[in-house]
N, C-alpha and C positions, 0 to 999 in steps of 0.2 A: 534757912531751909530746914524743915523738920525731917526731911527724908535722908539726910546724911550728916555725919558728925564732922564738924569743921574744927580746925585748929583755931586757937584764939586769934582774933583780928583778921581772919582769912575771909575770902569772898566765895559765894556760891555762884559758880559759872556753869550754866547749863546750855546745851545745844541738843536739839532732837532731830533725828532723821525720821522721816515719815516712811515706815516700813511698807505701806501700801504702794508707794511709788515704785517699788522694785518687783511687783507682781506682774508677770507677763500673761496675757490672755486670762484676766480675772473672770471668775465665775463660769469657767468652761472646763471641759474634761482635759484640756491641754494646759491648764493653768500651772505656772511654775514660778519659783522665786529666782530672780536673777542675781545669783551670788557674786558674779564677777562685777556687775555694776554696783552692787551694795558694797563690796570690798573697796572699789575705787572711791566711792563717795565717803565711806567711813574714814579712809586715810585723809582725804581732803578736809573733812570735817575736823579731824583731830589736829591737823596742821592749822586750821582756822582757829580752833580753840587755843592753841599755844600763841598764835598771833594776838588773840584777844587779851591774853595775860600780859603780853608786851605792851599793848595799847593801854591797859589799865595802869601799868607801872609808869608809862609816860605821863598819863594824866595825874597820877599821884605826885610825880616830880613837879608838874605845873602847880599843883595845889601847895606843895611844900615851898616852892619859890615864891608864890603869892603871899603865903603866911609870913615868910621871912622878910618880905618887902613891906608888909603892913606897918603903919606908923605906931602901933601900940607898943608899949614897953615889953621887953623880953619875958618878964614874969607873967604877963597877960597872955602872950602868944604860946608859952611853953606847953600848956596842956594840950592844945590843938595840934601843935607841932609834934609833940611826942606821940600822940595817937596816930597821926598820919605816917610817922616813921615806923611805927609797929605794923601798920597795915602794909606798907611797902615791903618791909622785911619778910612778912608772912607770904606775900605774893611771890617774892623773889626766891625764897628758900624752897617752896614746894611747887609752885607753878601749877596748882590744882586745877583740873578740868573736870567736867561732868558731861561727857558725851553719852547720849542715850538714844532712845527711839520712842516713837508713838505709833499708834495704829496697829499694834500687834494683833489684837483680837480681830480687827477687820481683815488683816492680812490672812489669818487662819481661815476666815470665811471665804475670802477671795480665792484661796487655794482649794476650796471645796472640801475642807476638813471639818469634822465635827469637833467643836470646842471641847477640850478635856480628853479627847480620844488619845490613844497611844501614838497614833500617826501625827496628830496635832502637837502633842508634847514633844515628839521627836523633831518636828519642823521648828518649833520655837527654840529648842535647845541648839539646833544647827544655826539658826539665825543669830541667837545671842552669842554663841561661840565665835561666829564670824566677826561680829561686832567687837568682841574682846580681843581676839587675835590681831585683827587688822588695826585697831586703835593703839594697842600696845606696841605693835611692830612699828607703826608710824612714829610713836613717841620715842622709840629707840633710834629710829632714823634721824629724827630731829636732834636727839642727843649727840649723834655722830656729827651732825652739821653745826649745832649751836652750843653743845655742852649739856651735861646732865643737870637736873635740878640741884639747887645748892646743898640740900641735906642728903643727897644720894650716897648710900654706903652699900656696896655689893655684898659684903659679909653679913649685914643685917638681914638680907633677903634670902640667903642660902637656905634651902629647904622650906621656904614659905609655901604652904599648900596651894594657894590660888596661883601663884607664879609657876609652881611645878606643874600644875594641870595645864597651863598655857604652853609651857615648854614641851610637854608630852605631845601636844598637838602641832607644834611648829618649831622645827629645828632652826629655821631662819630667825625667829624671835629669840630663841635661846642664845644663838651666837651673837646677834646684835646686842642683846642685853648684857651678855658677858663682856663684850668688847667696849661698849659705850655707855651702858646704863640706860636710864630713861630720862626724858625731858620733863616729865610730869610725875609728881608724887602719887596722885590719884587721877584716874583717867575716865572711867565710865560710871554713870549713874543712870539707873532707870527710874526716873521720877514718876510719881503717881499722876499720870496725865491721861 
């Protein structure tokens, strides 16, 4: 994926929420964005993303078992075996996800806002802020249930500008993060879609 920097041997895992699905009464004077529904589905989507990492790791384990059982000599299998071990290690260490959205321009139009206007920019900021807070909160909830990603280190993130902005918006997120960390090293990506 060219839109995000990956660690060596890691996977690009993307899932998009269609923002237009959360507009109530589109193209009318009473059009509004349903933040409660968007929050609910953002959390479900982040949980699904983490489950997908788990499924990926399970399939890598199957690949490793197959390679090990192959009749070729060890020196022949070693290159492929070592590559898949590195891919598994990267997936386990970071559990990278890329939750994003599509249809944001259409959402602005459906809300009756002029693209690029201050009102439209404010709406987009509010929607993307909700995506970030809800997905990071769910990742922290998952860390509470299943454990933080392998490389998680609370001290490394103290004072991180992006995390601090999220914490200013959500005390729940701050407390969950402080107590349990996150399940995923990276969570959101707005891919060029």
